[in-house]
C-alpha positions as MATLAB code, in Angstrom:
seq = 'MEHDYTLYPIIPFIYNELDLFARLEFEFALEEDSRLLESYYELMSGYNFLPKVTFSPSKSTLDKVLAYSTSAV';
ca = [
       0.000    0.000    0.000;
       1.487    3.327   -1.031;
       1.092    6.437    1.129;
       1.530   10.068    0.285;
       3.142   11.537    3.393;
       2.849   15.204    4.207;
       4.674   17.212    6.837;
       2.028   16.378    9.441;
       3.451   13.011   10.618;
       6.921   14.489   11.043;
       5.955   16.485   14.123;
       4.457   13.548   16.068;
       7.444   11.478   14.929;
       9.895   14.038   16.354;
       8.002   14.151   19.649;
       7.695   10.320   19.831;
       3.898   10.481   19.681;
       3.325    7.825   17.004;
       2.291    4.299   17.872;
       4.734    1.531   16.991;
       3.152    0.639   13.649;
       2.928    4.257   12.491;
       6.511    4.902   13.638;
       7.878    1.911   11.714;
       5.876    2.852    8.648;
       7.123    6.427    8.812;
      10.750    5.321    9.281;
      10.381    3.224    6.136;
       8.936    6.239    4.308;
      11.931    8.327    5.395;
      14.264    5.748    3.843;
      12.311    5.732    0.581;
      11.525    9.438    0.081;
      14.460   11.863   -0.043;
      12.161   14.927    0.002;
      10.464   13.673    3.154;
      13.867   13.003    4.721;
      15.002   16.511    3.828;
      11.872   17.976    5.427;
      12.485   15.846    8.512;
      16.073   17.133    8.810;
      14.896   20.738    8.440;
      12.249   20.366   11.129;
      14.616   18.416   13.374;
      17.240   21.167   13.170;
      14.585   23.713   14.147;
      13.432   21.462   16.985;
      17.015   21.232   18.272;
      17.168   25.031   18.519;
      13.994   25.247   20.606;
      14.586   25.702   24.317;
      13.945   22.597   26.372;
      11.261   23.844   28.721;
       9.596   22.029   31.544;
       6.587   23.546   33.170;
       5.967   23.238   36.865;
       4.044   25.572   39.148;
       5.742   27.363   42.000;
       5.356   26.078   45.540;
       3.154   29.054   46.469;
       0.783   28.260   43.599;
       0.514   24.637   44.700;
      -0.096   25.739   48.296;
      -2.893   28.062   47.176;
      -4.556   25.334   45.111;
      -4.350   22.866   47.990;
      -5.669   25.433   50.460;
      -8.588   26.247   48.158;
      -9.384   22.585   47.640;
      -9.631   21.942   51.362;
     -11.718   25.065   51.991;
     -14.126   24.334   49.137;
     -15.141   20.956   50.561;
];
């Protein structure tokens, strides 16, 4: 079965959000399609320049949420 891949699956592939079957199928497509591989490399280089951010609330925010949750009951 032949697929016409667009840029859409590249993003979930980069973020490891594809299931195993879709990932294997996409890896095969990367080997077969040089334009898709080029697009992947372009997006991957942009991804590597993005800051690696983790989001976590401050302790005071957590304390306020916990205090509200106990007072609302």
